[in-house]
C-alpha positions, 0 to 999 in steps of 0.5 A: 500500500505504501508503494502505491501511495507515494506515486499516486499522491505525487501524480495528483499533486504534480498534475494539479500543480502543473495545470495551475502553473500553466494558467499563471505562466502564459509565456510557457507552452500550454498544458496538453496530453504530452505534458501529462504523459511526461509527469506520469512517467516521472511519478508512476515510475517511483513505484519501482524505486526500491526494486530498481532504483537506477532505471527509475532514476534515469526515467525520471531524469529523462522525463523531467529534462524533456518537460523542461526543454519543451518549455512547459510551465514551471511547477512540481514536476521536479519533485519525482526527480528529487526523490529518485536522486535522494534515494539513489545516493542514500542507498549507495549509488553515489556516482549514478546519482551525481551523474543524473544531477549533472545530466539533468542540469547540463542537458537543460543548459545545453538544450537551451543553447541548442534550441535558442531559448534565452528567456532565463538569465544567468542568475536563474541558471546558477540558482538551479545548479546550486539547488542540484549541488545542495540536493546532492550533498544532503543526500550524501549526509543521509547516506553517511548516516545510514552507513554509520547505523548499518556499521553499528548494527553489524558490530552489534550483531557480531558482538552478539554472535561472539558472545553466543559462541563463547557461551556455547563453548562454556556450556560445552566445557561444562558438559565435558567436565560433568560427563567425563568426571561422572562417567569415569567414576561410574567406570571405576565402580562398575569395574570394582562391582564386576570384580566382586560380584562373583567372589565377594557379592556382599561387598559389591553393594557399596560400588553399585550404590556409588554408581547409582549416586554418580549417575543420579548426580550426573543426570541432575547436573546435565538437566541443569545445563540443558535447562540453560540451553532451553531457557525454561523454568522447570520445577525439577530440583537443580543443584547450585552452580558448581563452586568450591563450597562443593569441594568436600562433596567432590572429594568424598565422591572421588574417594568412593572410587578408590582414590584417597584424596587429601585437601590442604588449604592455605590462607583464609577461604573467602567468597569468590566471584562466580566465574572464578569459583566455578572455574576453580571447582571445575579445574580440581574436578577435571584434575581428579578425573584425569587421576582416576582415568589415567594415572593409575594412582592410589592417592592425590593431594589438592592444595588451595592457596588464597593469596592477596591477588591470586588463587593457586590450585595444585593437584598432585598424584602418586601415579606411576614413576614416569619421566618427560613432559606429561601428555596433554589431552582434551581435559588439560587443554580445557582446564588451561582454557578456563584459566586463560579466560580468567587471565590466569595460567595452568601448567603440568609438570612431574612431581619428584616421585614421577606423578602428575602435578597440575598447577593453576594460578588464577587472579583474584578480582573484587566482587562486582568488577567486570571480570567477576562473572567471567564464565558465569551463567 
């Protein structure tokens, strides 16, 4: 409807204005059907302005030029040309718009010389030229504003996509940590249960109970993470965001898998920013998962040091005596990415006994600062 409204209204206004101007300008050519046809070509073509701006611009330019050279009465016939030029330059066809302005002005001046039309003075000719230049510059201003808005929208969309990608990566890391840890515990306990079920069936119960607890907790955590993806408010119970307050629970659960875990805390424990708290817990969780899965260890030590400006995490195991740099799988790579995202570091080395040592240093930031929620959800 809006596409029809502009050409229709402009056609009526231009025709009525031209007819009225003809009555007040007896020195100009009388109105006739050809004048009406030129006006309609110029105005009706605006219906296709959005789809075919360049052809429409040339149609209005030619029709307006012929109208002027035919010496029909001055009137609103120029409106359609002004709209076409303005729109064409605004959407980016700058050269075409300026060529049309120059073509109409130059064609008008040259055509008057060829036809011997000298009724207008130099002042009127320069005034028309000035009007065309001002029209072009106004269109350029709007074009620049349009491009700035488009650039700002593009930057905002890219930032939104980047944040969405980072959130997907964070959730993927959460899924990896949860699944890897619980499946590792379930695998160890299942192996124990299979070993005992025939020889000492009465002792298989604790292992099966540990499998039940680990699988239930895994399902609850996975449901919580999937709930974030679905963005729904479910009535099902959810665990709180994983943090160091759940460390004792993690140690107990891991110990039931046969790994003796000792915890040593240095400094004064205190509340941590959500992202830092989550990352610290997941790093310790993944470290213990690696021990259970790969180290063939019987014991591990978790050291946590609360410093003035950093939180230091160290996990040592008593795995088999090995030499050389430790091999780094996806788990260690994921832990290092968590530490790096918070501006910290994570290194892997051998203990004097040949076990694996994971050392993470995470910077502490004041609660409420911009970095406090890194990785939070």
